Structures are given as C-alpha cells and as structure tokens.
C-alpha positions in Angstrom: -14.2 3.7 3.9 -10.4 5.3 4.3 -7.9 3.8 1.8 -4.0 3.6 1.7 -2.3 4.6 -1.6 1.1 3.5 -2.6 3.4 4.7 -5.0 6.0 2.9 -7.0 9.1 4.9 -7.5 9.7 3.2 -10.4 7.3 3.9 -13.1 5.3 6.3 -10.5 1.9 4.5 -10.9 -0.5 4.8 -7.7 -2.2 2.1 -6.8 -4.6 0.8 -3.4 -3.8 -1.2 -0.6 -6.1 -4.2 0.1 -5.8 -4.6 3.5 -6.0 -8.2 4.7 -4.1 -8.5 7.9 -6.4 -8.7 10.6 -7.9 -6.0 12.3 -5.1 -4.4 13.6 -3.7 -1.1 13.3 -0.2 -1.0 12.5 2.6 1.5 13.4 3.1 4.7 12.2 6.6 2.9 11.6 5.8 -0.3 10.4 7.5 -1.2 7.2 5.5 -2.7 4.3 7.5 -5.0 0.9 5.5 -4.3 -2.4 5.0 -5.3 -5.6 4.4 -2.7 -8.5 0.8 -4.2 -9.6 2.6 -2.5 -13.0 5.9 -3.2 -14.0 6.5 -5.4 -10.8 9.7 -3.7 -9.0 9.4 -4.2 -5.6 10.1 -1.8 -3.1 9.8 -0.8 0.6 7.7 1.8 2.5 6.6 2.9 5.7 2.7 3.5 6.8 4.0 6.8 7.5 4.6 7.4 3.7 1.2 6.0 2.6 -1.3 8.6 0.9 -4.3 8.2 3.1 -7.9 9.6 0.9 -11.6 9.4 2.8 -12.8 8.8 -1.1 -12.3 8.6 -4.7 -11.2 4.8 -4.9 -12.1 4.8 -8.2 -9.6 7.0 -9.8 -7.5 4.0 -8.2 -8.3 0.8 -10.7 -4.8 -0.8 -9.3 -3.8 -2.5 -6.2 -1.9 -5.2 -4.0 -2.9 -7.2 -1.3 -1.3 -6.7 1.9 -1.0 -10.1 3.7 0.7 -10.3 7.2 3.3 -11.4 5.4 5.0 -8.3 3.6 5.1 -6.4 7.2 8.5 -5.7 8.8 8.6 -4.9 12.6 
C-alpha cells in the first residue's frame, strides 16, 4: 500500500502521513498544515511536494495524522 512522506524544513526529519480525511482524492494543489513529530515545527506543504513510496514503511517509524481540519484549499 502506498504512503506519503513529508520532510520537516527545520530539522529535516522524514515522517509518514496517516490520512483521516475519508476516501476523497486530494487535488495536487491542496495545502496541508503539518507539525513535525520530532521538533514540533509547524509548516505547510502542498500535496504535489509529498514523496510517495510503495514499500519501506519500516523506514519511517514516525508519523503524523492528517485530519480534514489540516487541509487548506
């Protein structure tokens, strides 16, 4: 199963995104508000900038839950 990974611009930590937004597909221009699970730095990232992997889930043990409220359209 594919999963998205974001990178914190402050500490360079990579972390998985766990989607809790229903079954809708997001437009690539959607902006997501994120907070790094390591340094808590808040930042915004567009969906098109996310890296998607098909395997290697164990390489990204830290994760952040993305709720509908984190989306800016």
